[in-house]
MARBATOR-981356 format. One record per atom (N, C-alpha, C): residue number from 1; residue in one letter; atom name; x, y, z. Coordinates in steps of 0.001 Angstrom, whole numbers, plus 500000, padded with zeros to 6 digits. Layout:
N
{i: NUM aa: a at: CA u: X v: Y w: Z} $
...
REM end
This chain:
122
{i: 1 aa: m at: N u: 500750 v: 498855 w: 499850} $
{i: 1 aa: m at: CA u: 500063 v: 500028 w: 499915} $
{i: 1 aa: m at: C u: 500731 v: 501242 w: 500091} $
{i: 2 aa: t at: N u: 500267 v: 502108 w: 499300} $
{i: 2 aa: t at: CA u: 500951 v: 503721 w: 499250} $
{i: 2 aa: t at: C u: 499960 v: 504654 w: 500129} $
{i: 3 aa: v at: N u: 500655 v: 505556 w: 500941} $
{i: 3 aa: v at: CA u: 499955 v: 506635 w: 501475} $
{i: 3 aa: v at: C u: 500075 v: 507709 w: 500624} $
{i: 4 aa: v at: N u: 498743 v: 508239 w: 499958} $
{i: 4 aa: v at: CA u: 498471 v: 509609 w: 499071} $
{i: 4 aa: v at: C u: 498174 v: 510553 w: 500262} $
{i: 5 aa: a at: N u: 498273 v: 511829 w: 499488} $
{i: 5 aa: a at: CA u: 497506 v: 512963 w: 500406} $
{i: 5 aa: a at: C u: 497169 v: 513933 w: 498986} $
{i: 6 aa: g at: N u: 495966 v: 514527 w: 499719} $
{i: 6 aa: g at: CA u: 495204 v: 515481 w: 498755} $
{i: 6 aa: g at: C u: 494041 v: 516257 w: 499389} $
{i: 7 aa: g at: N u: 493449 v: 517141 w: 498541} $
{i: 7 aa: g at: CA u: 492315 v: 517989 w: 499273} $
{i: 7 aa: g at: C u: 491909 v: 518792 w: 497895} $
{i: 8 aa: c at: N u: 490886 v: 519794 w: 498521} $
{i: 8 aa: c at: CA u: 490331 v: 520696 w: 497546} $
{i: 8 aa: c at: C u: 491247 v: 521790 w: 497028} $
{i: 9 aa: h at: N u: 491013 v: 522833 w: 496362} $
{i: 9 aa: h at: CA u: 491653 v: 523804 w: 496000} $
{i: 9 aa: h at: C u: 492451 v: 524698 w: 496789} $
{i: 10 aa: c at: N u: 491401 v: 525020 w: 497670} $
{i: 10 aa: c at: CA u: 492031 v: 526146 w: 498851} $
{i: 10 aa: c at: C u: 492711 v: 525810 w: 499887} $
{i: 11 aa: g at: N u: 492904 v: 524341 w: 499878} $
{i: 11 aa: g at: CA u: 493359 v: 523602 w: 500904} $
{i: 11 aa: g at: C u: 492905 v: 523601 w: 502307} $
{i: 12 aa: a at: N u: 491560 v: 524015 w: 502503} $
{i: 12 aa: a at: CA u: 490572 v: 523784 w: 503610} $
{i: 12 aa: a at: C u: 490575 v: 522490 w: 503953} $
{i: 13 aa: v at: N u: 490416 v: 521572 w: 503068} $
{i: 13 aa: v at: CA u: 489948 v: 519853 w: 503305} $
{i: 13 aa: v at: C u: 491267 v: 519408 w: 502754} $
{i: 14 aa: r at: N u: 491824 v: 518512 w: 503763} $
{i: 14 aa: r at: CA u: 492859 v: 517798 w: 503303} $
{i: 14 aa: r at: C u: 492676 v: 516185 w: 503803} $
{i: 15 aa: f at: N u: 493164 v: 515254 w: 503206} $
{i: 15 aa: f at: CA u: 492828 v: 513904 w: 503689} $
{i: 15 aa: f at: C u: 494144 v: 513216 w: 503051} $
{i: 16 aa: e at: N u: 494422 v: 511985 w: 503867} $
{i: 16 aa: e at: CA u: 495027 v: 511088 w: 503509} $
{i: 16 aa: e at: C u: 494633 v: 509571 w: 503127} $
{i: 17 aa: a at: N u: 495222 v: 508959 w: 502388} $
{i: 17 aa: a at: CA u: 494613 v: 507550 w: 502199} $
{i: 17 aa: a at: C u: 495462 v: 506752 w: 501729} $
{i: 18 aa: n at: N u: 495376 v: 505053 w: 502171} $
{i: 18 aa: n at: CA u: 496278 v: 504148 w: 501994} $
{i: 18 aa: n at: C u: 495439 v: 503308 w: 500743} $
{i: 19 aa: v at: N u: 496404 v: 503418 w: 499638} $
{i: 19 aa: v at: CA u: 496010 v: 502996 w: 498261} $
{i: 19 aa: v at: C u: 496857 v: 501910 w: 497588} $
{i: 20 aa: e at: N u: 496329 v: 501114 w: 496692} $
{i: 20 aa: e at: CA u: 497630 v: 500227 w: 495883} $
{i: 20 aa: e at: C u: 498175 v: 501381 w: 495031} $
{i: 21 aa: p at: N u: 499784 v: 500529 w: 494666} $
{i: 21 aa: p at: CA u: 500203 v: 501797 w: 494060} $
{i: 21 aa: p at: C u: 499837 v: 501775 w: 492463} $
{i: 22 aa: a at: N u: 499171 v: 500988 w: 491862} $
{i: 22 aa: a at: CA u: 498437 v: 500782 w: 490453} $
{i: 22 aa: a at: C u: 497016 v: 500551 w: 490840} $
{i: 23 aa: p at: N u: 496317 v: 501694 w: 491184} $
{i: 23 aa: p at: CA u: 495130 v: 501665 w: 491457} $
{i: 23 aa: p at: C u: 494203 v: 501527 w: 490011} $
{i: 24 aa: e at: N u: 492693 v: 500930 w: 489981} $
{i: 24 aa: e at: CA u: 491721 v: 501036 w: 489237} $
{i: 24 aa: e at: C u: 491089 v: 502103 w: 489326} $
{i: 25 aa: l at: N u: 491003 v: 503444 w: 488360} $
{i: 25 aa: l at: CA u: 490272 v: 504340 w: 488226} $
{i: 25 aa: l at: C u: 488876 v: 504215 w: 487737} $
{i: 26 aa: l at: N u: 487796 v: 504913 w: 487906} $
{i: 26 aa: l at: CA u: 486731 v: 504669 w: 487475} $
{i: 26 aa: l at: C u: 486291 v: 506067 w: 486530} $
{i: 27 aa: d at: N u: 486143 v: 506078 w: 485233} $
{i: 27 aa: d at: CA u: 485929 v: 507131 w: 484578} $
{i: 27 aa: d at: C u: 484377 v: 507475 w: 484255} $
{i: 28 aa: c at: N u: 483473 v: 507826 w: 485165} $
{i: 28 aa: c at: CA u: 482118 v: 508034 w: 484848} $
{i: 28 aa: c at: C u: 481779 v: 509089 w: 483961} $
{i: 29 aa: n at: N u: 480732 v: 508715 w: 483223} $
{i: 29 aa: n at: CA u: 480037 v: 509499 w: 482343} $
{i: 29 aa: n at: C u: 478778 v: 509902 w: 483000} $
{i: 30 aa: c at: N u: 478513 v: 509818 w: 483823} $
{i: 30 aa: c at: CA u: 477137 v: 510450 w: 484712} $
{i: 30 aa: c at: C u: 477148 v: 512151 w: 484574} $
{i: 31 aa: s at: N u: 476022 v: 512484 w: 484813} $
{i: 31 aa: s at: CA u: 475515 v: 513986 w: 484580} $
{i: 31 aa: s at: C u: 476791 v: 514638 w: 485762} $
{i: 32 aa: m at: N u: 476869 v: 514447 w: 486969} $
{i: 32 aa: m at: CA u: 477891 v: 514895 w: 487687} $
{i: 32 aa: m at: C u: 479138 v: 514689 w: 487169} $
{i: 33 aa: c at: N u: 479747 v: 513484 w: 486939} $
{i: 33 aa: c at: CA u: 481251 v: 513213 w: 486767} $
{i: 33 aa: c at: C u: 481486 v: 513749 w: 485519} $
{i: 34 aa: a at: N u: 480804 v: 513677 w: 484529} $
{i: 34 aa: a at: CA u: 481032 v: 514212 w: 483336} $
{i: 34 aa: a at: C u: 481114 v: 515584 w: 483360} $
{i: 35 aa: r at: N u: 480608 v: 516615 w: 484323} $
{i: 35 aa: r at: CA u: 480722 v: 518238 w: 484082} $
{i: 35 aa: r at: C u: 481667 v: 518165 w: 485010} $
{i: 36 aa: t at: N u: 482196 v: 517522 w: 486072} $
{i: 36 aa: t at: CA u: 483320 v: 518093 w: 486676} $
{i: 36 aa: t at: C u: 484682 v: 517379 w: 486715} $
{i: 37 aa: g at: N u: 484515 v: 516119 w: 485673} $
{i: 37 aa: g at: CA u: 485940 v: 515760 w: 485291} $
{i: 37 aa: g at: C u: 486398 v: 514445 w: 486420} $
{i: 38 aa: f at: N u: 485506 v: 514250 w: 487350} $
{i: 38 aa: f at: CA u: 486067 v: 513436 w: 488443} $
{i: 38 aa: f at: C u: 486504 v: 512119 w: 488061} $
{i: 39 aa: l at: N u: 487737 v: 511523 w: 488325} $
{i: 39 aa: l at: CA u: 488189 v: 510139 w: 488181} $
{i: 39 aa: l at: C u: 488136 v: 509617 w: 489480} $
{i: 40 aa: h at: N u: 487538 v: 508506 w: 489710} $
{i: 40 aa: h at: CA u: 486852 v: 507525 w: 490756} $
{i: 40 aa: h at: C u: 487976 v: 506959 w: 491588} $
{i: 41 aa: l at: N u: 488971 v: 507121 w: 492583} $
{i: 41 aa: l at: CA u: 489805 v: 506357 w: 492950} $
{i: 41 aa: l at: C u: 488983 v: 505938 w: 494417} $
{i: 42 aa: i at: N u: 488481 v: 504220 w: 494432} $
{i: 42 aa: i at: CA u: 487777 v: 504297 w: 495324} $
{i: 42 aa: i at: C u: 488659 v: 503429 w: 496524} $
{i: 43 aa: v at: N u: 488260 v: 504217 w: 497730} $
{i: 43 aa: v at: CA u: 489141 v: 503659 w: 499074} $
{i: 43 aa: v at: C u: 488233 v: 503301 w: 500123} $
{i: 44 aa: p at: N u: 488305 v: 502146 w: 500641} $
{i: 44 aa: p at: CA u: 487696 v: 501700 w: 501791} $
{i: 44 aa: p at: C u: 487841 v: 502854 w: 503113} $
{i: 45 aa: h at: N u: 486473 v: 502821 w: 503606} $
{i: 45 aa: h at: CA u: 486516 v: 503821 w: 504719} $
{i: 45 aa: h at: C u: 487637 v: 503653 w: 505783} $
{i: 46 aa: e at: N u: 488268 v: 502617 w: 506274} $
{i: 46 aa: e at: CA u: 489182 v: 502190 w: 506995} $
{i: 46 aa: e at: C u: 490542 v: 502752 w: 506512} $
{i: 47 aa: n at: N u: 490561 v: 502982 w: 505131} $
{i: 47 aa: n at: CA u: 492019 v: 503581 w: 504696} $
{i: 47 aa: n at: C u: 491990 v: 504871 w: 504384} $
{i: 48 aa: f at: N u: 490789 v: 505688 w: 504759} $
{i: 48 aa: f at: CA u: 490915 v: 507284 w: 504372} $
{i: 48 aa: f at: C u: 490890 v: 507848 w: 505660} $
{i: 49 aa: t at: N u: 491657 v: 508783 w: 505745} $
{i: 49 aa: t at: CA u: 491445 v: 510053 w: 506827} $
{i: 49 aa: t at: C u: 491667 v: 511473 w: 506434} $
{i: 50 aa: l at: N u: 490348 v: 511822 w: 507050} $
{i: 50 aa: l at: CA u: 490081 v: 513408 w: 506651} $
{i: 50 aa: l at: C u: 490979 v: 514198 w: 507658} $
{i: 51 aa: q at: N u: 491933 v: 514889 w: 507156} $
{i: 51 aa: q at: CA u: 492954 v: 515415 w: 508129} $
{i: 51 aa: q at: C u: 492471 v: 516931 w: 508767} $
{i: 52 aa: s at: N u: 491755 v: 517495 w: 507942} $
{i: 52 aa: s at: CA u: 491372 v: 518794 w: 508068} $
{i: 52 aa: s at: C u: 489974 v: 519271 w: 507120} $
{i: 53 aa: g at: N u: 489189 v: 520200 w: 507838} $
{i: 53 aa: g at: CA u: 488231 v: 520672 w: 506789} $
{i: 53 aa: g at: C u: 486845 v: 520180 w: 506969} $
{i: 54 aa: k at: N u: 486532 v: 519506 w: 508203} $
{i: 54 aa: k at: CA u: 485031 v: 518730 w: 508010} $
{i: 54 aa: k at: C u: 484043 v: 519522 w: 508240} $
{i: 55 aa: d at: N u: 484376 v: 520711 w: 508874} $
{i: 55 aa: d at: CA u: 483275 v: 521707 w: 509172} $
{i: 55 aa: d at: C u: 483375 v: 522631 w: 507884} $
{i: 56 aa: d at: N u: 484219 v: 522763 w: 506766} $
{i: 56 aa: d at: CA u: 483819 v: 522971 w: 505590} $
{i: 56 aa: d at: C u: 483029 v: 522332 w: 504593} $
{i: 57 aa: l at: N u: 482953 v: 521081 w: 504727} $
{i: 57 aa: l at: CA u: 482282 v: 520307 w: 503862} $
{i: 57 aa: l at: C u: 480633 v: 520547 w: 503721} $
{i: 58 aa: r at: N u: 480267 v: 520858 w: 502583} $
{i: 58 aa: r at: CA u: 478690 v: 520875 w: 502531} $
{i: 58 aa: r at: C u: 478233 v: 519983 w: 501503} $
{i: 59 aa: s at: N u: 477011 v: 519339 w: 501847} $
{i: 59 aa: s at: CA u: 476455 v: 517909 w: 501399} $
{i: 59 aa: s at: C u: 475586 v: 518371 w: 500251} $
{i: 60 aa: y at: N u: 475639 v: 517705 w: 499108} $
{i: 60 aa: y at: CA u: 474456 v: 517487 w: 498046} $
{i: 60 aa: y at: C u: 474300 v: 516143 w: 497517} $
{i: 61 aa: r at: N u: 472798 v: 516055 w: 497747} $
{i: 61 aa: r at: CA u: 472310 v: 514699 w: 497055} $
{i: 61 aa: r at: C u: 471241 v: 515047 w: 496133} $
{i: 62 aa: f at: N u: 471157 v: 514062 w: 495289} $
{i: 62 aa: f at: CA u: 470318 v: 514026 w: 493909} $
{i: 62 aa: f at: C u: 469829 v: 512925 w: 493186} $
{i: 63 aa: g at: N u: 468791 v: 512464 w: 492363} $
{i: 63 aa: g at: CA u: 468526 v: 511262 w: 492027} $
{i: 63 aa: g at: C u: 468066 v: 510407 w: 493358} $
{i: 64 aa: s at: N u: 468709 v: 509360 w: 493408} $
{i: 64 aa: s at: CA u: 468339 v: 508426 w: 494382} $
{i: 64 aa: s at: C u: 468529 v: 508932 w: 495849} $
{i: 65 aa: r at: N u: 469474 v: 509942 w: 495812} $
{i: 65 aa: r at: CA u: 469929 v: 510660 w: 497274} $
{i: 65 aa: r at: C u: 470497 v: 509667 w: 498004} $
{i: 66 aa: r at: N u: 471270 v: 508687 w: 497634} $
{i: 66 aa: r at: CA u: 472219 v: 507717 w: 498037} $
{i: 66 aa: r at: C u: 473544 v: 508298 w: 498149} $
{i: 67 aa: a at: N u: 473919 v: 508749 w: 497289} $
{i: 67 aa: a at: CA u: 475172 v: 509284 w: 497026} $
{i: 67 aa: a at: C u: 475470 v: 510761 w: 497957} $
{i: 68 aa: e at: N u: 476475 v: 510754 w: 498588} $
{i: 68 aa: e at: CA u: 476596 v: 512068 w: 499287} $
{i: 68 aa: e at: C u: 477878 v: 512811 w: 498839} $
{i: 69 aa: h at: N u: 477502 v: 513881 w: 497942} $
{i: 69 aa: h at: CA u: 478560 v: 514846 w: 497236} $
{i: 69 aa: h at: C u: 478911 v: 515549 w: 498513} $
{i: 70 aa: l at: N u: 480172 v: 515741 w: 498523} $
{i: 70 aa: l at: CA u: 480746 v: 516522 w: 499784} $
{i: 70 aa: l at: C u: 481595 v: 517653 w: 498768} $
{i: 71 aa: f at: N u: 481367 v: 518994 w: 499252} $
{i: 71 aa: f at: CA u: 482052 v: 520162 w: 498321} $
{i: 71 aa: f at: C u: 482640 v: 520841 w: 499771} $
{i: 72 aa: c at: N u: 483616 v: 521690 w: 499400} $
{i: 72 aa: c at: CA u: 484295 v: 522756 w: 500182} $
{i: 72 aa: c at: C u: 483672 v: 523845 w: 499977} $
{i: 73 aa: q at: N u: 483055 v: 524270 w: 501085} $
{i: 73 aa: q at: CA u: 482547 v: 525573 w: 501147} $
{i: 73 aa: q at: C u: 483357 v: 527208 w: 500802} $
{i: 74 aa: c at: N u: 484411 v: 526779 w: 500921} $
{i: 74 aa: c at: CA u: 485299 v: 527780 w: 500576} $
{i: 74 aa: c at: C u: 485678 v: 528085 w: 498888} $
{i: 75 aa: c at: N u: 485887 v: 526839 w: 498525} $
{i: 75 aa: c at: CA u: 486515 v: 526950 w: 496890} $
{i: 75 aa: c at: C u: 485259 v: 526130 w: 496123} $
{i: 76 aa: g at: N u: 484458 v: 525061 w: 496316} $
{i: 76 aa: g at: CA u: 483601 v: 524523 w: 495704} $
{i: 76 aa: g at: C u: 483885 v: 523375 w: 494944} $
{i: 77 aa: v at: N u: 485396 v: 522923 w: 495636} $
{i: 77 aa: v at: CA u: 485946 v: 521520 w: 494929} $
{i: 77 aa: v at: C u: 485297 v: 520279 w: 495465} $
{i: 78 aa: k at: N u: 484710 v: 519169 w: 494876} $
{i: 78 aa: k at: CA u: 484505 v: 517866 w: 495535} $
{i: 78 aa: k at: C u: 485790 v: 517247 w: 495364} $
{i: 79 aa: s at: N u: 486545 v: 516876 w: 496411} $
{i: 79 aa: s at: CA u: 487874 v: 515981 w: 496420} $
{i: 79 aa: s at: C u: 487655 v: 514454 w: 497008} $
{i: 80 aa: f at: N u: 486682 v: 514380 w: 497417} $
{i: 80 aa: f at: CA u: 486173 v: 513004 w: 497600} $
{i: 80 aa: f at: C u: 484667 v: 513153 w: 498066} $
{i: 81 aa: y at: N u: 483996 v: 511747 w: 497957} $
{i: 81 aa: y at: CA u: 482638 v: 511753 w: 498515} $
{i: 81 aa: y at: C u: 482152 v: 510270 w: 498767} $
{i: 82 aa: q at: N u: 480848 v: 510110 w: 499309} $
{i: 82 aa: q at: CA u: 480452 v: 508894 w: 499529} $
{i: 82 aa: q at: C u: 479650 v: 508273 w: 498258} $
{i: 83 aa: p at: N u: 479998 v: 507447 w: 497363} $
{i: 83 aa: p at: CA u: 479280 v: 507159 w: 496146} $
{i: 83 aa: p at: C u: 478124 v: 506129 w: 496516} $
{i: 84 aa: r at: N u: 477083 v: 505847 w: 496125} $
{i: 84 aa: r at: CA u: 476448 v: 504958 w: 496154} $
{i: 84 aa: r at: C u: 476647 v: 503378 w: 495572} $
{i: 85 aa: s at: N u: 477445 v: 503652 w: 494704} $
{i: 85 aa: s at: CA u: 477898 v: 502280 w: 494087} $
{i: 85 aa: s at: C u: 478969 v: 501610 w: 495293} $
{i: 86 aa: h at: N u: 479725 v: 501989 w: 496048} $
{i: 86 aa: h at: CA u: 480515 v: 501632 w: 497007} $
{i: 86 aa: h at: C u: 480328 v: 502276 w: 498490} $
{i: 87 aa: p at: N u: 479244 v: 501910 w: 499063} $
{i: 87 aa: p at: CA u: 478786 v: 502349 w: 500148} $
{i: 87 aa: p at: C u: 479904 v: 502035 w: 501249} $
{i: 88 aa: d at: N u: 480893 v: 501027 w: 501357} $
{i: 88 aa: d at: CA u: 481721 v: 501035 w: 502586} $
{i: 88 aa: d at: C u: 483026 v: 501605 w: 501949} $
{i: 89 aa: c at: N u: 483279 v: 502653 w: 500926} $
{i: 89 aa: c at: CA u: 484242 v: 503135 w: 500439} $
{i: 89 aa: c at: C u: 484082 v: 504934 w: 500414} $
{i: 90 aa: w at: N u: 484958 v: 505626 w: 500048} $
{i: 90 aa: w at: CA u: 485162 v: 506895 w: 499871} $
{i: 90 aa: w at: C u: 485328 v: 506829 w: 498292} $
{i: 91 aa: s at: N u: 485171 v: 507621 w: 497600} $
{i: 91 aa: s at: CA u: 485682 v: 508101 w: 496290} $
{i: 91 aa: s at: C u: 486448 v: 509309 w: 496204} $
{i: 92 aa: i at: N u: 487756 v: 509071 w: 496000} $
{i: 92 aa: i at: CA u: 488610 v: 510339 w: 495851} $
{i: 92 aa: i at: C u: 488817 v: 510713 w: 494659} $
{i: 93 aa: n at: N u: 488504 v: 511935 w: 494256} $
{i: 93 aa: n at: CA u: 488982 v: 512374 w: 492993} $
{i: 93 aa: n at: C u: 490676 v: 512412 w: 492844} $
{i: 94 aa: f at: N u: 490836 v: 511490 w: 491732} $
{i: 94 aa: f at: CA u: 492430 v: 511187 w: 491391} $
{i: 94 aa: f at: C u: 492990 v: 512300 w: 491162} $
{i: 95 aa: n at: N u: 492239 v: 513624 w: 490720} $
{i: 95 aa: n at: CA u: 492556 v: 514739 w: 490180} $
{i: 95 aa: n at: C u: 492843 v: 515780 w: 491562} $
{i: 96 aa: c at: N u: 492529 v: 515490 w: 492417} $
{i: 96 aa: c at: CA u: 492956 v: 516206 w: 493728} $
{i: 96 aa: c at: C u: 493980 v: 515452 w: 494538} $
{i: 97 aa: l at: N u: 494556 v: 514712 w: 494426} $
{i: 97 aa: l at: CA u: 495584 v: 514107 w: 494783} $
{i: 97 aa: l at: C u: 496780 v: 515157 w: 494678} $
{i: 98 aa: d at: N u: 497924 v: 515320 w: 495885} $
{i: 98 aa: d at: CA u: 498966 v: 516230 w: 495594} $
{i: 98 aa: d at: C u: 499765 v: 515440 w: 494269} $
{i: 99 aa: g at: N u: 500588 v: 515964 w: 493700} $
{i: 99 aa: g at: CA u: 501392 v: 516008 w: 492353} $
{i: 99 aa: g at: C u: 502204 v: 514899 w: 492499} $
{i: 100 aa: d at: N u: 502626 v: 514453 w: 493719} $
{i: 100 aa: d at: CA u: 504000 v: 513602 w: 494229} $
{i: 100 aa: d at: C u: 503602 v: 512256 w: 494487} $
{i: 101 aa: h at: N u: 502223 v: 511915 w: 494058} $
{i: 101 aa: h at: CA u: 501746 v: 510496 w: 494544} $
{i: 101 aa: h at: C u: 502636 v: 509170 w: 494247} $
{i: 102 aa: g at: N u: 502700 v: 509360 w: 492962} $
{i: 102 aa: g at: CA u: 504106 v: 508193 w: 492371} $
{i: 102 aa: g at: C u: 502898 v: 507179 w: 491942} $
{i: 103 aa: l at: N u: 501533 v: 507271 w: 491645} $
{i: 103 aa: l at: CA u: 501048 v: 506064 w: 491457} $
{i: 103 aa: l at: C u: 500816 v: 505944 w: 489891} $
{i: 104 aa: e at: N u: 500485 v: 504472 w: 489583} $
{i: 104 aa: e at: CA u: 500336 v: 504441 w: 487999} $
{i: 104 aa: e at: C u: 498960 v: 503430 w: 488019} $
{i: 105 aa: p at: N u: 497909 v: 504582 w: 487681} $
{i: 105 aa: p at: CA u: 496571 v: 503934 w: 487691} $
{i: 105 aa: p at: C u: 496044 v: 503264 w: 486223} $
{i: 106 aa: l at: N u: 495264 v: 502576 w: 486646} $
{i: 106 aa: l at: CA u: 494550 v: 502130 w: 485043} $
{i: 106 aa: l at: C u: 493259 v: 502532 w: 484999} $
{i: 107 aa: i at: N u: 492947 v: 503322 w: 483923} $
{i: 107 aa: i at: CA u: 491683 v: 504043 w: 483959} $
{i: 107 aa: i at: C u: 490675 v: 502934 w: 483297} $
{i: 108 aa: r at: N u: 489459 v: 502804 w: 483513} $
{i: 108 aa: r at: CA u: 488283 v: 502236 w: 483502} $
{i: 108 aa: r at: C u: 487066 v: 502876 w: 483195} $
{i: 109 aa: k at: N u: 486478 v: 502540 w: 481914} $
{i: 109 aa: k at: CA u: 485107 v: 503645 w: 481788} $
{i: 109 aa: k at: C u: 484194 v: 503063 w: 482352} $
{i: 110 aa: f at: N u: 482914 v: 503803 w: 483292} $
{i: 110 aa: f at: CA u: 482051 v: 503350 w: 483814} $
{i: 110 aa: f at: C u: 480847 v: 503917 w: 483243} $
{i: 111 aa: d at: N u: 479966 v: 503543 w: 482708} $
{i: 111 aa: d at: CA u: 478723 v: 503885 w: 482338} $
{i: 111 aa: d at: C u: 477573 v: 504512 w: 483473} $
{i: 112 aa: g at: N u: 478092 v: 505810 w: 483842} $
{i: 112 aa: g at: CA u: 476922 v: 506032 w: 484829} $
{i: 112 aa: g at: C u: 475618 v: 506826 w: 484427} $
{i: 113 aa: q at: N u: 475734 v: 506793 w: 483007} $
{i: 113 aa: q at: CA u: 474323 v: 506955 w: 482505} $
{i: 113 aa: q at: C u: 473394 v: 505693 w: 482403} $
{i: 114 aa: n at: N u: 473766 v: 504746 w: 482715} $
{i: 114 aa: n at: CA u: 473185 v: 503370 w: 482717} $
{i: 114 aa: n at: C u: 473586 v: 502865 w: 484029} $
{i: 115 aa: w at: N u: 473441 v: 503695 w: 485196} $
{i: 115 aa: w at: CA u: 473849 v: 503027 w: 486294} $
{i: 115 aa: w at: C u: 473750 v: 501608 w: 486537} $
{i: 116 aa: e at: N u: 472546 v: 501228 w: 486840} $
{i: 116 aa: e at: CA u: 472224 v: 500121 w: 487302} $
{i: 116 aa: e at: C u: 472858 v: 498900 w: 486450} $
{i: 117 aa: a at: N u: 473028 v: 499063 w: 485147} $
{i: 117 aa: a at: CA u: 473784 v: 498028 w: 484420} $
{i: 117 aa: a at: C u: 475089 v: 498095 w: 484310} $
{i: 118 aa: a at: N u: 475787 v: 499253 w: 484932} $
{i: 118 aa: a at: CA u: 477018 v: 499322 w: 484930} $
{i: 118 aa: a at: C u: 477428 v: 498765 w: 486425} $
{i: 119 aa: k at: N u: 476690 v: 499244 w: 487335} $
{i: 119 aa: k at: CA u: 477189 v: 498711 w: 488499} $
{i: 119 aa: k at: C u: 477051 v: 497012 w: 488543} $
{i: 120 aa: a at: N u: 476115 v: 496606 w: 487864} $
{i: 120 aa: a at: CA u: 476074 v: 495049 w: 488091} $
{i: 120 aa: a at: C u: 477330 v: 494495 w: 487103} $
{i: 121 aa: k at: N u: 477966 v: 495136 w: 486402} $
{i: 121 aa: k at: CA u: 479258 v: 494650 w: 485769} $
{i: 121 aa: k at: C u: 480672 v: 494913 w: 486676} $
{i: 122 aa: l at: N u: 480268 v: 495465 w: 487888} $
{i: 122 aa: l at: CA u: 481635 v: 495943 w: 488678} $
{i: 122 aa: l at: C u: 482164 v: 494846 w: 489483} $
REM end
């Protein structure tokens, strides 16, 4: 496992996570991810530590309301959130990791526009 760090644009929200050195990222085409360029790095809750910014996070839910999108109230960036596809994990935006992480990810497409069928293939 490799320890990575990251956070939002302004630095109010910071986290660390233990991840595989060659993780699989999900590139989703749903209405939210397609608009924000979110690349999903799925991390079990126990491998994630929010270091700062808990009080700066704001929640947004839509559709099934099972996913909890968490945004920094200062800069608006969603650096991680609780996805409905992986209820025991956080989804970290790979683009929000600090640049010195050294990870070599494999990117896999996820058809979030057809969520139920795509989830069944995970």
